[in-house]
C-alpha positions in Angstrom: 110.9 58.0 -55.5 109.4 61.2 -54.0 106.3 61.7 -56.1 102.5 61.9 -55.8 101.2 58.7 -57.2 97.4 58.1 -57.4 95.3 55.4 -59.1 93.3 56.2 -62.2 90.2 54.0 -63.1 90.5 53.4 -66.8 87.2 51.5 -66.9 85.3 54.6 -65.8 87.5 56.8 -68.0 86.3 54.9 -71.1 82.7 55.8 -70.2 83.2 59.5 -70.0 81.5 61.7 -72.5 83.7 63.3 -75.2 83.0 66.0 -77.8 86.4 67.5 -78.6 87.5 64.9 -81.1 83.9 63.8 -82.0 82.2 67.2 -82.1 78.9 65.6 -83.2 78.5 64.0 -79.7 76.0 65.7 -77.4 77.2 67.9 -74.6 76.2 66.8 -71.1 76.7 70.3 -69.7 74.2 71.8 -72.1 71.5 69.4 -70.8 71.0 71.3 -67.6 67.7 69.6 -66.8 69.4 66.3 -66.3 72.4 67.4 -64.3 72.6 65.7 -60.9 74.3 66.3 -57.6 74.2 70.1 -58.0 75.8 71.9 -55.0 75.5 75.6 -55.9 74.1 77.9 -58.6 74.9 81.5 -59.4 72.8 82.5 -62.4 73.9 80.1 -65.2 77.1 79.1 -63.3 76.7 75.6 -61.8 78.9 73.8 -59.2 78.2 70.1 -59.0 79.8 66.7 -58.1 81.5 65.0 -61.0 79.7 61.7 -61.7 82.8 60.1 -63.3 85.1 59.3 -60.5 88.2 58.3 -62.5 90.5 59.2 -59.6 89.6 56.6 -57.0 91.0 58.2 -53.9 89.6 61.7 -54.6 86.3 63.6 -54.6 85.8 65.3 -58.0 83.7 68.4 -58.7 82.9 70.5 -61.8 82.2 74.2 -62.2 80.2 74.8 -65.4 81.0 78.3 -66.3 77.8 79.1 -68.1 74.9 78.1 -70.4 76.7 78.8 -73.7 78.8 76.0 -75.1 80.8 77.7 -77.9 82.1 80.6 -75.9 85.1 80.9 -73.5 86.6 83.2 -71.0 87.8 85.9 -73.4 84.1 86.3 -74.5 82.7 86.9 -71.1 81.8 90.4 -69.9 84.1 91.4 -67.0 81.3 90.9 -64.4 80.7 87.4 -65.6 84.4 86.5 -65.6 84.7 87.8 -62.1 81.7 85.8 -60.9 83.1 82.6 -62.4 86.5 83.0 -60.7 85.0 84.1 -57.4 82.6 81.1 -57.3 85.5 78.7 -58.2 87.7 80.1 -55.4 84.8 80.1 -52.9 84.3 76.4 -53.4 88.0 75.7 -53.5 88.4 77.3 -50.1 85.2 75.7 -48.8 86.5 72.2 -49.7 89.8 72.9 -48.0 88.0 74.2 -44.9 86.2 70.9 -44.4 89.4 69.3 -43.2 88.7 66.2 -45.4 91.5 66.9 -47.8 95.2 67.5 -47.6 94.9 69.2 -50.9 92.3 70.4 -53.4 93.4 70.9 -57.0 91.6 73.6 -59.0 92.2 73.8 -62.7 90.8 74.3 -66.2 91.3 72.3 -69.4 90.4 73.9 -72.7 91.0 72.3 -76.1 92.1 68.9 -77.3 95.7 69.3 -76.1 94.8 70.3 -72.6 93.8 66.9 -71.3 90.1 67.7 -71.4 87.2 65.8 -73.1 84.3 68.3 -73.1 84.3 71.6 -75.2 81.7 73.3 -72.9 83.7 75.8 -70.8 84.2 74.4 -67.3 86.7 74.0 -64.5 87.4 71.1 -62.1 88.1 70.8 -58.4 89.6 67.5 -57.0 89.9 66.9 -53.3 92.6 64.5 -52.2 92.5 63.1 -48.6 96.3 62.4 -48.9 98.6 64.3 -51.2 102.0 65.9 -50.6 101.4 69.6 -51.2 105.1 70.4 -51.3 105.5 68.4 -54.5 102.7 70.1 -56.5 104.7 73.2 -57.6 107.7 75.4 -56.9 106.9 79.0 -56.2 109.8 80.0 -58.5 107.6 78.8 -61.4 105.1 81.6 -60.6 107.7 84.4 -60.7 108.8 86.4 -63.7 108.9 89.6 -65.7 106.1 91.9 -64.3 103.6 92.9 -66.9 101.1 94.7 -64.7 100.2 95.2 -61.0 96.9 96.3 -59.4 95.3 96.1 -56.0 97.6 93.5 -54.5 97.7 91.3 -57.6 100.7 90.9 -60.0 100.6 89.6 -63.6 103.9 88.3 -64.9 105.5 85.9 -67.5 107.6 83.1 -66.1 111.4 83.3 -66.2 111.5 79.8 -64.6 108.7 78.1 -66.5 107.2 74.9 -65.3 107.5 73.4 -68.9 108.3 76.4 -71.1 107.0 78.7 -73.9 105.1 81.7 -72.5 103.6 80.7 -69.2 101.6 83.6 -67.8 101.1 83.9 -64.0 98.8 85.9 -61.7 99.8 86.2 -58.1 97.4 87.5 -55.5 98.8 88.6 -52.1 96.7 88.2 -48.9 93.9 90.9 -49.1 94.4 91.3 -52.9 91.5 92.0 -55.2 89.6 89.0 -56.7 88.4 91.3 -59.4 92.0 92.1 -60.5 92.8 88.3 -60.3 89.9 87.6 -62.6 90.7 90.4 -65.0 94.4 89.4 -65.4 93.4 85.7 -66.0 91.0 86.9 -68.7 93.8 88.9 -70.3 96.1 86.0 -70.2 93.7 83.6 -71.8 92.8 86.2 -74.5 96.5 86.7 -75.3 97.4 83.0 -75.6 94.4 82.3 -77.8 94.8 85.3 -80.1 98.4 86.5 -80.2 100.8 84.0 -78.7 100.7 81.5 -81.6 98.3 81.1 -84.5 97.9 77.4 -83.6 97.1 77.9 -79.9 93.8 76.3 -79.5 94.4 74.6 -76.1 95.4 75.9 -72.7 95.2 75.1 -69.0 94.7 77.3 -66.0 96.3 75.9 -62.8 95.5 77.4 -59.4 97.8 77.1 -56.4 98.0 78.4 -52.8 100.8 78.9 -50.4 101.3 81.2 -47.4 97.9 82.9 -47.9 98.8 83.7 -51.5 96.8 82.6 -54.5 98.5 81.8 -57.8 97.1 81.1 -61.3 99.1 79.9 -64.2 97.8 80.2 -67.8 99.7 77.7 -69.9 99.3 77.2 -73.7 99.3 73.5 -74.6 100.9 71.8 -77.5 102.5 68.4 -77.9 104.7 68.4 -74.8 108.4 68.6 -75.4 110.3 65.2 -75.2 113.0 67.0 -73.3 110.5 67.7 -70.5 108.7 64.4 -70.7 111.8 62.2 -70.8 114.4 64.3 -68.9 112.5 67.0 -67.0 114.3 69.7 -68.9 112.4 73.0 -68.9 112.8 75.5 -71.7 113.1 79.3 -71.3 112.3 80.7 -74.7 114.2 83.8 -76.0 111.0 85.8 -76.6 109.9 86.1 -73.0 110.7 89.8 -72.7 109.0 90.5 -76.1 105.8 88.7 -75.0 105.7 90.8 -71.8 106.1 94.0 -73.8 103.4 92.9 -76.3 100.9 92.2 -73.5 101.6 95.6 -72.0 101.0 97.3 -75.3 97.9 95.3 -76.3 96.1 95.5 -73.0 97.5 98.0 -70.6 99.3 100.9 -72.2 96.0 102.2 -73.7 94.6 102.5 -70.2 97.1 105.2 -69.3 
């Protein structure tokens, strides 16, 4: 079977801190004084090595997005959002440039349905010495109805979604603007948390690279469809065009 199969250490997984289900638990990312293995700092943005190595063959890193625990990307001033994305991409590219890894995954979990365990806004980078990059994604999953374009960056909604239900994509061509990339991601996260569905409290952002392009997919998370889990059937919802028009009206028409 042609898949990427990696080992997960459940013993370490059981020791990881968690405060999504048990909100009374302390937040390790708020306790900045006791953080270890810090690699880089930009104001209150911190990049460090992850102390919980649940994936045994990989090197794992965390990008803590800021000091405040109860905020998220839609709350950031534009300048802060841009610094977070640029710092994440810088270290993503730096890790790839070391030559130690065939692939470095860069993603964000937010909310209880996202696969995350910590509420504090953060992203993760995971370097794999051996991983088949061709199996990670299909570029068709990042194409769709164009919502907006700016400075070499396109914002669209998938017409061939990876799972289904309103997947928003940002595609940056070589030489495109990192500011536009960050701005479109921020709009995407704001939309899925505020307008896509009243119950949208969880999402992921997945970053990809291919042929000098950078892609980001903003995906609302719910209980995953049994059609996808059991049979790999992807759904294309009938409101895709309507969502594209709504985002244009809410965020972009007022700019013209």
